[in-house]
Structures are given as C-alpha cells and as structure tokens.
N, C-alpha and C positions, 0 to 999 in steps of 0.2 A: 176270796170269792173270785181269784183272777177267772179272766177268758171272760168275765162278766162285764168289767170296767163300759161305763159311759161317759160323757163330760157330767153328766147330774153324778154320778157317782166320786166321779175323783174330785170335782169343787167338794164333798162333803168330808172326804178324808184330807183335801190341801190345808181346808179350812177346821180341822178337827171336829166337826160336828159329833157328836154322838147321832146316831140312826142306824135303823135298822133294815136291809134289804129282805124283800118277799118276793119268790118268784114262783107263777103259776102257771100251767100249759094254755097257751090262749087259744080260744077256739074263734077260728076265723067267722063263724057262723054267728055270733053273739051279736045281736045288737047294738048294746051298747057296753063298751069298755070297764068303764067305770062300775057298774055294777057288776058285772061279770067278776072284777076284781076284787070287791067285798063278796060276793059268795064264795069266789075261790079260797079268799083266807081267811073266811069267818070273820068279821069284819060287820060292823055297824055300818051299813052304808054311809050315813050322815058324815062319817070319821075319813070317809073318800072321796079325792075331790079332784072332779078332771080339770085341764089345762084347757082354757078356749082363747085362740087368738084373737083378736077383731080390730077394725079399724076405725078409731075415735076419728072424727073429724081430716080423716084419711090417715091419721099415723095411725102404726100396728100399735097396739095396749093385750097384754095376756090380760085374760081374767081368772081365777080363780076358785071354783064354787061345790059343793060338795055332788056328788053326780045324783042324789035324789032331787034335785031344784034344779030349774032351769037361769041362766043367768038374766038378768035385770039389765039391757041393753042404755035403759037409760039413767040405771041408779051406777051401772058402770063408768058410761059417758061423764055424768057429775062426778063422779070419789075419781075421774083421770084430769078434769079440769076442762073439761069438752060439751060440744052441745048435744051434736050426733052419732052413734056407737054401727055398727052392723057387723058381723060376723067374716071375719077375713075368709079370702078363698084360700084353698087347701094348700095350692100350693105354693102361694106367698108365706102362707103358714112356715110350711116344710124350710122353703128358702133360708128366712129368717130366723128361725129357730136350729135346724139344725136336724132335727125332728122329723121321724115319720109321725103323719097322724095317726091316733090312738097311741103314741107313745111318746106324745111331746110334754114334757119336766119344761119346770117353772122353771129348773136350776141348770145350768150349765149351758145355757142356749146361746147359738152362734155369735148374736147379736144381742146386744143385751136390749130386752123392749122392758117400758113401765109395765109393774105388774099390780093388781086390787088384789086384794084376799078375801074374801068373801069371811066377815065378823061371824061368824057360826064357830069359824076352829076355835077362834079362844075357848068355845065350852071343851076342849079337849085336852087333856096334857099332849097326845100326840095325835095326828093325824099323817093320811097316807096319799101321796102322790105316783105321778109316774117318774119313774125312775131314769128316763128317757129309750124303754123301749117297751113292746106289749110285750105283758106277761110278766115287767119286773118291775112293782110299787116299792116308794122306801115310805118307813114310818119318821118322823122326827117332830121333834114341840114345832107349834104353829108356831114362835116366836123366835127361831131357829128360821122356818123360811122365810118367814117377813125378812128377816135381819141380811141373806142370804140373796134375795133377789130384791130388796130394796123396796118392799110391796107396800102401798097404800092400803091400810084395813078396813074395809065400810063394806054397808050391807049394799050386797049387789049379786043375792038371790033371789028368786022368784019365788 
C-alpha cells in the first residue's frame, strides 16, 4: 500500500497489529463521512465508528462511536472522569490530532489524547474507523483499537 500511509497506518504496521485497509472514493457532497464509508464498503453501519474530538472540563478527549448513533456527551464526560463535555472546535481538533475533519483517526494522533470507545464495539469481531484520511478506513479488532489508543470502553452512544 505504498503512498497511502498515514500516522494511523504507520502505528498499526509498527505494532504489527492485524488490520485491513479499505479505500473508497470520497464524495465531498456527502453529509456523513461515516455513513458514506459504510455504504461505499458495503458494511453494516453499526460496525463503522466515527472519531469525535470533544472538550471535557476544558481538556480534549476523543469519543469513538458508531456512525449510526450520536455521542452522549454526559456519558462521555463521566467515562473520562469529568463533569461537562462539548464538541471541540474543528480547528482545535485538527491541530491536536494532525488530521483533517472527516479523516480524524483515533490512531496515530499528533498529541495522544484520552480516548473513550463505545462499548458496542465489543459486539463485533472487527470494527472500522478512519485510517487518517477521508476515503480510507481501517478494519481491526476492537480490542486492538482499545489497546493502541489506551481507550476506556464505556457506553457513550445515544
């Protein structure tokens, strides 16, 4: 897969984590990056996870939830040991992660942020998340995703 590397794919290779990359032609007019990925790859949308950068009590925290649901900000704050959560500004999310919105991966971020992975990920042998670029998804075991990101696994999807 030469020429397609991202910090996320580099981390997976370095750690020798079994994974599969899936690419598709991203349509900039599509309203939901995650649902677009599920449709393009022919995958059940509940297995495709979106990466949302939030602020919990003023500190950046990443929530990883199925594209079919919404992030429960109260549940995320509680799982992260905080009181109040809100979505982070796009510029702050891009600056901290090193990725562009719509292509933010929970893996290989510029600044390692705390991650909370929705508990529904455990329902699947493998899940999909952004590999660090729009139109590029990585499929891996949820246990590997949690381990590589140091994620807390909790029910954070509404």
